[in-house]
C-alpha positions, 0 to 999 in steps of 0.5 A: 524062315518064310515057310512059302520059300520052301514050297516055291523053291520046289515049285520052281524047280517042277515048273521049269522041269515041266517046261523043259527049261534049264536055267543056270540062274535057278542052280546059282540061286540054290547054291547061294541059298545053301551058302547063306544058310550055312553062314553064321552071318546070315543065320545069326541075323536071320537073313533067309530067302522069301518067297519072291526069291524063286518066284522071280526065276519062275516068272522069268521062265514063263516070259514075264518081262523082269520089268513087270516082277514088281507088279506081279509080286504086288498083285499076289498080295492084294488079296491079303491087303484087301482082306485086312482092309477095314 
């Protein structure tokens, strides 16, 4: 399980709430996660939501076009990649 996902889930809900945004996609995502975490198929294969599962919903609420999501996900990882560079 990606421990960052737990915090991003909470942060996503807080940001959307703070912005006054009611996003049915967040509700669907939470329900899909609940179902997947209770399903033997997903659990036995260790298939869990990662940090991007909820960050995409938050980016959309912030007005970031979906065509830029991959760029935003890569930008957030750049610091880690550069730290590993020899």
